[in-house]
C-alpha positions in Angstrom: 38.0 16.3 -29.5 36.9 19.4 -31.5 37.6 22.7 -29.7 33.9 23.7 -30.0 32.9 20.7 -28.1 35.4 21.4 -25.4 34.1 25.1 -25.1 30.7 23.8 -24.4 31.4 22.0 -21.1 34.2 21.7 -18.8 32.7 18.2 -17.5 34.5 15.3 -19.4 31.5 13.1 -19.5 29.4 15.9 -21.2 32.2 16.3 -23.7 32.2 12.7 -24.5 28.3 12.8 -24.9 28.4 15.8 -27.2 31.2 14.1 -29.3 28.9 10.7 -29.6 26.0 13.0 -30.3 27.6 14.8 -33.0 29.0 11.5 -34.7 25.5 9.9 -34.6 23.9 13.3 -36.0 21.8 13.5 -32.7 20.6 17.1 -32.0 21.4 18.3 -28.4 20.3 21.3 -26.5 23.5 23.0 -27.4 22.6 22.8 -31.2 19.1 24.1 -30.7 20.5 26.9 -28.7 22.9 27.8 -31.7 19.8 27.8 -34.0 18.2 30.5 -31.8 21.2 32.8 -32.3 20.8 35.9 -32.7 18.0 36.1 -30.0 15.1 38.6 -30.0 11.9 40.3 -31.3 9.7 37.1 -31.3 7.7 37.9 -28.0 5.7 40.2 -30.2 4.5 37.4 -32.2 3.7 35.2 -29.0 6.5 32.6 -29.8 8.7 33.6 -27.1 8.8 30.5 -24.9 9.8 30.7 -21.3 8.7 27.1 -20.3 12.2 26.3 -18.8 15.2 28.1 -17.5 17.2 27.5 -20.9 15.2 30.2 -22.8 13.6 32.5 -23.7 13.6 30.9 -27.0 12.6 32.1 -30.2 10.5 29.6 -32.4 10.4 30.8 -36.0 6.7 30.5 -37.2 7.7 30.9 -40.9 9.6 27.9 -41.0 13.0 29.5 -41.7 14.7 29.2 -38.4 14.3 27.2 -35.2 11.1 25.1 -35.2 11.6 24.2 -31.5 13.1 25.8 -28.3 16.3 24.5 -26.7 14.5 22.2 -24.4 12.7 20.6 -27.3 9.2 22.4 -26.9 7.4 23.4 -30.0 5.1 26.3 -30.7 2.2 24.2 -30.0 3.1 23.2 -26.6 
């Protein structure tokens, strides 16, 4: 198992799920979080989402960064 997957969770079931998701090309909350880095200044544009406890997320309205929040919400929600 890749070290980066091991570092995302200490739970073995979660690690297995992350490994399968990566093998199948399935995007997870961890992938969406990494797309949000580095975090900040999007609140001024009104695209700083606080709908869940995984944010605040910065959705890029210009199409160059994340197009949805960590939980999967888009700027239209």
